[in-house]
VOBA-1610 file (N, C-alpha, C; in pm, whole numbers, padded with zeros to 5 digits, always signed):
BEGIN
Met+03330+16975+08938Met+03287+17018+08805Met+03363+17144+08767His+03414+17147+08647His+03490+17263+08601His+03476+17275+08449Pro+03360+17329+08402Pro+03338+17337+08257Pro+03421+17445+08188Glu+03477+17538+08265Glu+03558+17643+08203Glu+03700+17591+08179Pro+03775+17656+08089Pro+03914+17615+08065Pro+03997+17624+08192Leu+04086+17526+08211Leu+04177+17530+08325Leu+04287+17633+08303Phe+04332+17642+08177Phe+04434+17740+08140Phe+04431+17751+07988His+04512+17840+07934His+04514+17863+07789His+04655+17840+07735Val+04661+17782+07615Val+04788+17763+07545Val+04773+17822+07406Phe+04853+17924+07377Phe+04845+17994+07249Phe+04703+18042+07220Gly+04636+18089+07324Gly+04502+18143+07308Gly+04391+18041+07306Gln+04425+17911+07311Gln+04325+17805+07309Gln+04305+17749+07451Gly+04178+17736+07490Gly+04148+17685+07623Gly+04178+17536+07635Val+04232+17497+07749Val+04257+17356+07780Val+04161+17316+07892Tyr+04074+17220+07864Tyr+03968+17182+07954Tyr+04001+17053+08029Ala+03939+17039+08147Ala+03957+16917+08225Ala+03905+16797+08147Tyr+03797+16816+08070Tyr+03743+16708+07987Tyr+03847+16658+07889Gly+03915+16749+07820Gly+04015+16711+07723Gly+04133+16640+07788Ile+04173+16687+07906Ile+04284+16624+07977Ile+04247+16481+08017Cys+04126+16462+08066Cys+04081+16327+08104Cys+04073+16237+07981Met+04025+16291+07871Met+04014+16214+07747Met+04153+16173+07698Ala+04247+16267+07698Ala+04384+16236+07656Ala+04448+16136+07751Gly+04423+16153+07882Gly+04478+16059+07979Gly+04424+15919+07958Gly+04295+15908+07926Gly+04235+15778+07900Gly+04296+15709+07779Ile+04323+15787+07673Ile+04384+15730+07553Ile+04525+15681+07584Leu+04601+15758+07664Leu+04736+15717+07701Leu+04734+15590+07786Val+04640+15582+07879Val+04628+15463+07963Val+04594+15341+07877Cys+04501+15361+07783Cys+04460+15252+07694Cys+04578+15199+07615Phe+04652+15288+07548Phe+04763+15243+07465Phe+04879+15192+07550Gly+04898+15247+07669Gly+04999+15194+07759Gly+04966+15052+07800Phe+04838+15028+07832Phe+04795+14892+07868Phe+04815+14796+07752Leu+04778+14838+07631Leu+04795+14751+07513Leu+04941+14720+07490Leu+05028+14819+07504Leu+05171+14799+07482Leu+05228+14698+07581Ile+05194+14715+07709Ile+05245+14623+07813Ile+05190+14482+07791Thr+05062+14472+07756Thr+05002+14341+07736Thr+05063+14269+07617Met+05088+14342+07509Met+05147+14278+07391Met+05291+14232+07420Trp+05363+14308+07502Trp+05496+14262+07543Trp+05484+14137+07629Tyr+05391+14138+07723Tyr+05371+14023+07812Tyr+05329+13899+07735Lys+05247+13918+07631Lys+05196+13805+07552Lys+05289+13770+07434Asn+05408+13830+07433Asn+05512+13793+07336Asn+05479+13831+07192Phe+05402+13938+07172Phe+05385+13991+07036Phe+05522+14041+06989Asn+05559+14010+06866Asn+05686+14063+06820Asn+05674+14213+06790Glu+05787+14275+06762Glu+05788+14421+06746Glu+05698+14466+06633Glu+05697+14391+06523Glu+05615+14430+06409Glu+05466+14422+06442Ala+05424+14315+06508Ala+05283+14301+06545Ala+05241+14412+06640Thr+05327+14443+06736Thr+05297+14550+06832Thr+05284+14684+06763Asp+05381+14715+06677Asp+05380+14845+06610Asp+05256+14862+06523Lys+05217+14756+06451Lys+05105+14770+06358Lys+04971+14775+06430Val+04958+14702+06540Val+04835+14713+06620Val+04821+14855+06675Leu+04931+14910+06727Leu+04926+15044+06786Leu+04906+15151+06678Leu+04975+15137+06565Leu+04964+15238+06459Leu+04822+15243+06402Ile+04766+15125+06370Ile+04629+15123+06318Ile+04531+15163+06428Gly+04565+15130+06553Gly+04482+15173+06665Gly+04477+15324+06680Leu+04589+15390+06655Leu+04591+15537+06660Leu+04502+15596+06552Phe+04508+15537+06432Phe+04420+15583+06325Phe+04274+15563+06365Gly+04242+15444+06420Gly+04105+15417+06462Gly+04058+15513+06570Thr+04148+15549+06660Thr+04112+15644+06765Thr+04079+15781+06708Gly+04163+15828+06616Gly+04138+15957+06553Gly+04009+15959+06475Phe+03986+15853+06397Phe+03862+15847+06319Phe+03742+15830+06413Gly+03762+15759+06524Gly+03653+15741+06620Gly+03608+15873+06680Ile+03704+15961+06710Ile+03669+16093+06764Ile+03587+16172+06662Phe+03630+16166+06535Phe+03553+16232+06429Phe+03413+16172+06418Ala+03403+16038+06423Ala+03273+15972+06413Ala+03183+16008+06530Ala+03242+16023+06650Ala+03163+16061+06766Ala+03099+16198+06745Met+03173+16289+06686Met+03119+16422+06655Met+03016+16415+06543Leu+03044+16334+06441Leu+02953+16323+06327Leu+02818+16265+06368Phe+02821+16156+06447Phe+02697+16094+06493Phe+02612+16194+06571Gln+02676+16265+06666Gln+02601+16360+06748Gln+02544+16473+06663Ser+02620+16518+06565Ser+02572+16626+06478Ser+02451+16582+06395Val+02452+16456+06350Val+02338+16403+06275Val+02215+16395+06366Tyr+02234+16347+06490Tyr+02122+16340+06584Tyr+02062+16479+06607Asn+02151+16577+06626Asn+02105+16714+06650Asn+02027+16768+06530Tyr+02075+16737+06410Tyr+02008+16785+06289Tyr+01870+16721+06274Ile+01860+16591+06303Ile+01731+16522+06295Ile+01633+16583+06396Asp+01684+16615+06514Asp+01600+16670+06619Asp+01555+16812+06587Asn+01643+16890+06522Asn+01611+17030+06493Asn+01673+17072+06359Pro+01611+17035+06246Pro+01668+17067+06115Pro+01681+17216+06089Ser+01596+17296+06153Ser+01599+17440+06127Ser+01730+17503+06172Ala+01801+17439+06265Ala+01928+17494+06315Ala+02042+17467+06219Gly+02018+17384+06117Gly+02123+17351+06022Gly+02218+17245+06077Phe+02302+17194+05990Phe+02398+17091+06030Phe+02525+17156+06080Gln+02559+17129+06204Gln+02679+17185+06264Gln+02757+17074+06331Leu+02885+17062+06297Leu+02969+16959+06354Leu+03011+17001+06494Gly+02967+16926+06594Gly+03000+16959+06732Gly+02937+16861+06828Gly+02993+16854+06950Gly+02947+16757+07048Gly+02996+16618+07012Met+02983+16525+07105Met+03028+16389+07079Met+02937+16289+07149Thr+02927+16171+07092Thr+02856+16061+07155Thr+02947+15938+07151Phe+02964+15873+07266Phe+03064+15766+07274Phe+03035+15650+07180Ile+02910+15605+07174Ile+02880+15487+07092Ile+02909+15516+06945Gly+02881+15639+06900Gly+02917+15675+06763Gly+03067+15666+06742Gly+03143+15712+06842Gly+03289+15702+06834Gly+03336+15558+06835Leu+03270+15474+06915Leu+03306+15332+06922Leu+03282+15264+06787Ile+03167+15293+06727Ile+03135+15234+06596Ile+03236+15279+06491Gly+03265+15409+06488Gly+03360+15461+06391Gly+03501+15412+06415Gly+03542+15407+06542Gly+03678+15365+06575Gly+03701+15218+06545Val+03611+15132+06592Val+03625+14988+06568Val+03610+14957+06420Gly+03511+15020+06356Gly+03489+14995+06213Gly+03608+15035+06129Ser+03667+15151+06156Ser+03782+15197+06077Ser+03905+15112+06106Phe+03921+15069+06231Phe+04034+14982+06265Phe+04026+14851+06187Leu+03907+14789+06189Leu+03889+14662+06118Leu+03909+14680+05967Ala+03860+14791+05913Ala+03873+14816+05769Ala+04019+14830+05729Val+04095+14911+05804Val+04236+14932+05770Val+04317+14805+05794Trp+04288+14735+05903Trp+04362+14611+05934Trp+04344+14508+05821Asn+04220+14485+05781Asn+04194+14386+05677Asn+04245+14432+05541Leu+04242+14563+05516Leu+04301+14616+05393Leu+04450+14585+05390Tyr+04517+14602+05503Tyr+04661+14574+05510Tyr+04688+14424+05494Ile+04615+14341+05568Ile+04642+14197+05571Ile+04614+14131+05436Tyr+04502+14166+05374Tyr+04457+14092+05256Tyr+04486+14162+05122Val+04518+14292+05126Val+04541+14364+05001Val+04684+14417+04993Ile+04728+14491+05093Ile+04858+14558+05085Ile+04973+14461+05108Ala+04971+14387+05219Ala+05084+14301+05255Ala+05117+14196+05150Pro+05017+14127+05093Pro+05052+14024+04993Pro+05117+14080+04867Arg+05097+14208+04838Arg+05150+14269+04716Arg+05271+14360+04744Ala+05304+14375+04871Ala+05409+14471+04907Ala+05548+14419+04873Lys+05632+14507+04826Lys+05772+14475+04800Lys+05863+14534+04908Ser+05815+14638+04973Ser+05891+14697+05082Ser+05880+14611+05207Arg+05991+14592+05276Arg+05992+14511+05398Arg+05902+14571+05506Leu+05886+14704+05505Leu+05804+14771+05605Leu+05656+14734+05592Leu+05614+14696+05472Leu+05473+14668+05447Leu+05440+14519+05442Thr+05543+14433+05440Thr+05516+14290+05441Thr+05468+14246+05578Asn+05403+14132+05581Asn+05345+14082+05705Asn+05435+13976+05768Asn+05511+14017+05869Asn+05596+13925+05943Asn+05555+13920+06090Met+05428+13942+06116Met+05379+13945+06253Met+05363+13802+06307Asn+05398+13782+06433Asn+05381+13651+06495Asn+05246+13639+06566Ala+05163+13744+06552Ala+05029+13744+06613Ala+04935+13819+06521Gly+04808+13782+06527Gly+04708+13849+06444Gly+04608+13925+06528Leu+04513+13984+06461Leu+04409+14060+06532Leu+04329+13970+06625Thr+04313+13843+06586Thr+04238+13751+06671Thr+04307+13728+06806Asp+04438+13748+06811Asp+04509+13737+06938Asp+04495+13864+07023Ala+04470+13977+06957Ala+04458+14104+07029Ala+04316+14135+07073Leu+04217+14084+07001Leu+04078+14117+07033Leu+04036+14081+07176Pro+04090+13974+07236Pro+04048+13943+07372Pro+04089+14046+07477Phe+04195+14125+07451Phe+04234+14224+07553Phe+04214+14369+07509Ile+04189+14395+07382Ile+04163+14532+07339Ile+04044+14595+07411Pro+03933+14522+07435Pro+03820+14584+07506Pro+03854+14631+07648Ile+03954+14570+07711Ile+03995+14616+07844Ile+04049+14758+07833Gly+04133+14781+07732Gly+04187+14915+07711Gly+04079+15016+07676Ile+03982+14974+07595Ile+03872+15063+07558Ile+03792+15102+07682Ala+03763+15005+07768Ala+03685+15034+07890Ala+03761+15130+07981Leu+03893+15114+07992Leu+03973+15205+08074Leu+03969+15347+08018Ala+03988+15359+07887Ala+03984+15492+07824Ala+03847+15557+07842His+03741+15479+07827His+03605+15530+07841His+03579+15576+07983Ala+03632+15503+08082Ala+03613+15542+08221Ala+03674+15678+08249Phe+03794+15701+08197Phe+03856+15833+08213Phe+03774+15940+08141Gly+03717+15903+08027Gly+03632+15997+07954Gly+03511+16037+08034Arg+03450+15943+08106Arg+03334+15975+08190Arg+03373+16064+08308Leu+03495+16048+08358Leu+03542+16142+08460Leu+03549+16282+08400Gly+03590+16290+08274Gly+03591+16418+08204Gly+03452+16475+08191Cys+03352+16388+08167Cys+03213+16434+08158Cys+03167+16494+08291Leu+03213+16436+08401Leu+03178+16489+08533Leu+03234+16630+08550Phe+03358+16651+08505Phe+03418+16784+08512Phe+03347+16881+08418Ala+03309+16833+08299Ala+03247+16920+08199Ala+03102+16954+08233Gly+03038+16871+08315Gly+02899+16895+08350Gly+02801+16848+08246Cys+02838+16745+08169Cys+02746+16686+08071Cys+02712+16544+08115Cys+02616+16482+08046Cys+02578+16343+08073Cys+02528+16324+08215Tyr+02461+16422+08271Tyr+02414+16421+08409Tyr+02278+16350+08419Gly+02228+16339+08542Gly+02102+16269+08568Gly+01981+16343+08517Val+01868+16274+08515Val+01748+16324+08450Val+01682+16439+08525Arg+01697+16441+08656Arg+01629+16548+08732Arg+01710+16585+08855Ala+01684+16705+08903Ala+01750+16751+09025Ala+01703+16669+09144Thr+01789+16657+09244Thr+01757+16576+09361Thr+01813+16639+09487Asp+01746+16613+09599Asp+01796+16657+09730Asp+01860+16541+09805Gly+01867+16424+09741Gly+01923+16306+09805Gly+02072+16319+09829Val+02123+16234+09919Val+02265+16238+09953Val+02352+16199+09834Trp+02291+16132+09734Trp+02366+16090+09616Trp+02379+16201+09513Gly+02313+16313+09535Gly+02318+16422+09438Gly+02451+16496+09440Leu+02494+16542+09324Leu+02618+16618+09310Leu+02595+16734+09213Pro+02672+16842+09226Pro+02663+16951+09128Pro+02733+16910+08998Cys+02664+16832+08917Cys+02729+16773+08798Cys+02667+16819+08667Lys+02585+16925+08670Lys+02533+16986+08548Lys+02597+17122+08531Ala+02653+17145+08415Ala+02727+17269+08390Ala+02639+17391+08413Tyr+02696+17489+08483Tyr+02634+17620+08505Tyr+02500+17608+08578Ser+02490+17513+08668Ser+02371+17497+08751Ser+02415+17468+08894Asp+02348+17531+08990Asp+02380+17510+09131Asp+02300+17395+09191Leu+02209+17337+09112Leu+02127+17227+09162Leu+02206+17096+09164Leu+02160+17003+09245Leu+02224+16872+09255Leu+02151+16772+09164Tyr+02228+16692+09095Tyr+02173+16592+09004Tyr+02235+16456+09033Val+02165+16351+08989Val+02222+16217+08999Val+02346+16210+08910Pro+02463+16177+08966Pro+02588+16179+08888Pro+02603+16053+08803Thr+02526+16046+08697Thr+02532+15927+08611Thr+02671+15911+08548Gln+02744+16021+08533Gln+02881+16011+08482Gln+02966+15926+08577Leu+02951+15950+08707Leu+03028+15878+08808Leu+02986+15732+08813Tyr+02856+15706+08800Tyr+02807+15568+08799Tyr+02870+15490+08683Glu+02872+15554+08567Glu+02925+15484+08450Glu+03075+15466+08461Met+03145+15563+08517Met+03289+15550+08535Met+03321+15430+08624Ile+03249+15416+08735Ile+03271+15303+08825Ile+03240+15171+08753Phe+03128+15169+08681Phe+03092+15047+08608Phe+03201+15007+08510Leu+03257+15104+08439Leu+03359+15073+08338Leu+03488+15023+08401Phe+03528+15080+08514Phe+03647+15029+08583Phe+03624+14886+08632Val+03504+14859+08684Val+03472+14722+08729Val+03471+14627+08610Leu+03410+14670+08499Leu+03405+14586+08380Leu+03546+14556+08329Ala+03633+14657+08329Ala+03772+14636+08285Ala+03842+14536+08376Ala+03819+14545+08507Ala+03881+14452+08602Ala+03830+14310+08580Val+03700+14295+08557Val+03642+14162+08533Val+03700+14102+08406Met+03708+14181+08299Met+03762+14129+08174Met+03910+14093+08188Ala+03983+14170+08270Ala+04125+14139+08292Ala+04140+14005+08363Val+04056+13978+08462Val+04061+13850+08531Val+04025+13737+08436Leu+03920+13758+08355Leu+03879+13656+08260Leu+03990+13623+08161Tyr+04062+13725+08116Tyr+04164+13703+08014Tyr+04295+13650+08073Phe+04348+13719+08174Phe+04480+13684+08225Phe+04479+13562+08318Glu+04371+13544+08393Glu+04366+13434+08489Glu+04293+13311+08436Leu+04185+13334+08361Leu+04101+13222+08318Leu+04117+13187+08170Lys+04210+13258+08100Lys+04235+13232+07958Lys+04106+13238+07875His+04027+13340+07904His+03896+13360+07839His+03916+13453+07720Tyr+03877+13409+07600Tyr+03904+13485+07478Tyr+03780+13552+07421Tyr+03675+13569+07500Tyr+03549+13621+07448Tyr+03520+13763+07500Asn+03623+13835+07541Asn+03601+13965+07605Asn+03535+14068+07515Phe+03558+14060+07386Phe+03491+14155+07297Phe+03340+14138+07307Gly+03296+14013+07313Gly+03153+13986+07331Gly+03105+14026+07469Val+03187+13997+07571Val+03150+14036+07708Val+03134+14187+07718Tyr+03228+14260+07659Tyr+03221+14406+07663Tyr+03097+14459+07592Ala+03072+14408+07471Ala+02958+14458+07393Ala+02825+14429+07463Ile+02811+14309+07519Ile+02685+14273+07587Ile+02669+14351+07716Ala+02775+14354+07798Ala+02767+14419+07928Ala+02745+14570+07914Tyr+02824+14635+07829Tyr+02807+14780+07816Tyr+02677+14814+07746Gly+02638+14735+07645Gly+02512+14761+07577Gly+02394+14755+07672Ala+02390+14651+07757Ala+02281+14636+07853Ala+02285+14748+07957Trp+02406+14780+08006Trp+02420+14888+08105Trp+02374+15021+08047Arg+02420+15053+07927Arg+02389+15183+07868Arg+02240+15196+07837Phe+02178+15086+07794Phe+02034+15090+07766Phe+01957+15130+07892Gly+01992+15069+08006Gly+01923+15102+08130Gly+01958+15240+08182Leu+02085+15280+08168Leu+02129+15410+08219Leu+02059+15525+08149Glu+02023+15505+08024Glu+01959+15611+07948Glu+01828+15658+08012Phe+01763+15573+08090Phe+01637+15611+08154Phe+01657+15714+08264Ile+01779+15724+08318Ile+01802+15822+08425Ile+01899+15932+08382Arg+01938+15932+08254Arg+02019+16043+08203Arg+01928+16152+08151Gly+01966+16277+08174Gly+01876+16386+08141Gly+01924+16481+08033Asp+02049+16466+07986Asp+02098+16561+07885Asp+02040+16528+07749Glu+01995+16629+07678Glu+01931+16612+07547Glu+02038+16588+07441Arg+02023+16477+07364Arg+02123+16443+07264Arg+02062+16411+07129Gly+01944+16466+07099Gly+01885+16447+06968Gly+01808+16317+06955Glu+01776+16282+06830Glu+01695+16164+06801Glu+01763+16077+06696Ile+01739+15946+06704Ile+01789+15854+06603Ile+01706+15865+06475Phe+01577+15892+06492Phe+01488+15926+06380Phe+01366+15996+06440Pro+01295+16079+06362Pro+01184+16158+06416Pro+01079+16071+06486Gly+01042+16109+06607Gly+00938+16039+06682Gly+00983+15910+06748Ala+01113+15886+06756Ala+01164+15762+06815Ala+01128+15755+06963Leu+01092+15636+07011Leu+01057+15615+07151Leu+01179+15583+07236Ile+01290+15556+07174Ile+01413+15530+07247Ile+01520+15628+07201Ser+01620+15648+07286Ser+01727+15742+07252Ser+01821+15678+07151Pro+01904+15760+07084Pro+02003+15703+06991Pro+02093+15600+07058Ser+02134+15630+07181Ser+02223+15537+07251Ser+02154+15406+07283Gln+02024+15410+07313Gln+01951+15285+07339Gln+01938+15202+07212Phe+01918+15269+07100Phe+01911+15197+06972Phe+02042+15123+06947Trp+02156+15190+06962Trp+02284+15128+06937Trp+02322+15029+07046Ser+02267+15048+07165Ser+02292+14952+07274Ser+02233+14815+07240Ile+02113+14815+07183Ile+02052+14689+07138Ile+02140+14624+07032Phe+02190+14705+06940Phe+02279+14655+06836Phe+02406+14595+06898Met+02461+14660+07002Met+02583+14612+07067Met+02560+14476+07132Val+02447+14459+07199Val+02417+14331+07265Val+02409+14220+07161Leu+02337+14244+07052Leu+02325+14143+06946Leu+02462+14114+06883Leu+02541+14219+06863Leu+02675+14201+06808Leu+02762+14118+06902Gly+02750+14145+07032Gly+02829+14070+07130Gly+02796+13923+07130Val+02667+13891+07122Val+02625+13750+07117Val+02680+13685+06990Gly+02668+13755+06877Gly+02719+13701+06751Gly+02869+13681+06755Tyr+02940+13775+06819Tyr+03087+13763+06827Tyr+03129+13639+06904Ile+03059+13607+07013Ile+03095+13489+07092Ile+03088+13363+07007Phe+02982+13349+06927Phe+02972+13233+06838Phe+03080+13237+06731Leu+03110+13358+06680Leu+03216+13372+06579Leu+03351+13332+06637Gln+03375+13370+06762Gln+03501+13335+06828Gln+03513+13185+06847Ile+03403+13122+06887Ile+03405+12978+06914Ile+03431+12898+06787Phe+03362+12933+06679Phe+03365+12849+06559Phe+03465+12893+06452Val+03508+13020+06454Val+03595+13070+06347Val+03724+13130+06401Leu+03712+13236+06482Leu+03830+13313+06521Leu+03927+13235+06607Ser+03877+13143+06690Ser+03967+13065+06775Ser+04066+12983+06693Lys+04025+12942+06572Lys+04112+12863+06485Lys+04216+12949+06415Met+04196+13081+06416Met+04288+13172+06348Met+04392+13231+06443Met+04379+13207+06572Met+04472+13262+06670Met+04609+13197+06657Lys+04715+13278+06667Lys+04852+13228+06656Lys+04916+13199+06792His+04855+13252+06900His+04903+13231+07038His+05052+13261+07050Pro+05093+13387+07036Pro+05236+13421+07046Pro+05294+13391+07184Glu+05209+13386+07287Glu+05259+13356+07422Glu+05315+13215+07433Leu+05278+13127+07339Leu+05328+12990+07339Leu+05453+12974+07254Gln+05491+13080+07183Gln+05609+13075+07097Gln+05733+13116+07176Pro+05851+13071+07135Pro+05973+13113+07205Pro+05991+13264+07196Arg+06032+13324+07305Arg+06055+13469+07305Arg+06184+13499+07231Ile+06173+13586+07130Ile+06289+13621+07048Ile+06369+13730+07116Lys+06498+13704+07134Lys+06586+13803+07195Lys+06664+13874+07086Lys+06676+14004+07101Lys+06750+14082+07002Lys+06899+14051+07013Asp+06961+14037+06897Asp+07105+14010+06896Asp+07181+14134+06941Lys+07278+14110+07028Lys+07361+14221+07074Lys+07477+14240+06977Lys+07508+14364+06950Lys+07620+14392+06860Lys+07750+14353+06927Pro+07836+14281+06857Pro+07963+14240+06917Pro+08051+14361+06947Thr+08111+14359+07062Thr+08198+14469+07101Thr+08335+14450+07039Gln+08392+14558+06994Gln+08523+14551+06931Gln+08631+14561+07038Glu+08729+14471+07027Glu+08838+14473+07123Glu+08928+14593+07095Lys+08966+14657+07202Lys+09053+14773+07189Lys+09197+14724+07158Glu+09262+14795+07067Glu+09400+14761+07034Glu+09490+14803+07148Ala+09588+14717+07174Ala+09682+14745+07282Ala+09772+14860+07244
//
């Protein structure tokens, strides 16, 4: 655990949490880039998935802060509204929602009317081809984020313990707590591995649903042993904000599986079945004698 800055750059502290978060984002986008190359996405499809993904990531970080700030305000209005702190599910909702909004805006509004070649749609793959493996990248990024939580001393267990499983994982406390951050990190790495096997080995295209159901159910149960105070979804709520959204995630995951079976599967372009396009090499000029 290291909640203090590791070092300073131009007077600003650099924290282990931030490094883990940045590392997770890099791993996520690196995985997406390699997978899209392996699955024969053309350059335009790859660039646009990554570019809109970067926007979704940035907006997701803002949404994570906004959701937590709203929870804090509901819990204690007298403190006023202050933008700070983050909650992952809020970031997931904001990130995925903004990605889908911008993607569909481009596909159905901008591209059909565009005159510039940069804005026209010449992709050999669509979002329906990327959705089966995007959750793997999200789970990897989230796992690194939970490692950051362990360093920051947040998201710890509900009570101190003398058990062998206890760790000093609460910021500025010498007591040992159940390291729920570590439990979730392990779960997310396992979930990412399972989804990778389902997609790459078993040609399973329902990973978005698998991710939403599995993480929603896991997070709902984990909330019972997490002890950090994160506000309320509404005054007097019997469940935490994360449990409320976890139920929503499970229902969304079930709905997505049916959507994939009956609608999205018919929209997939399957670029991996298309011939791989090789870039033309520039002809070399013969040297004059």
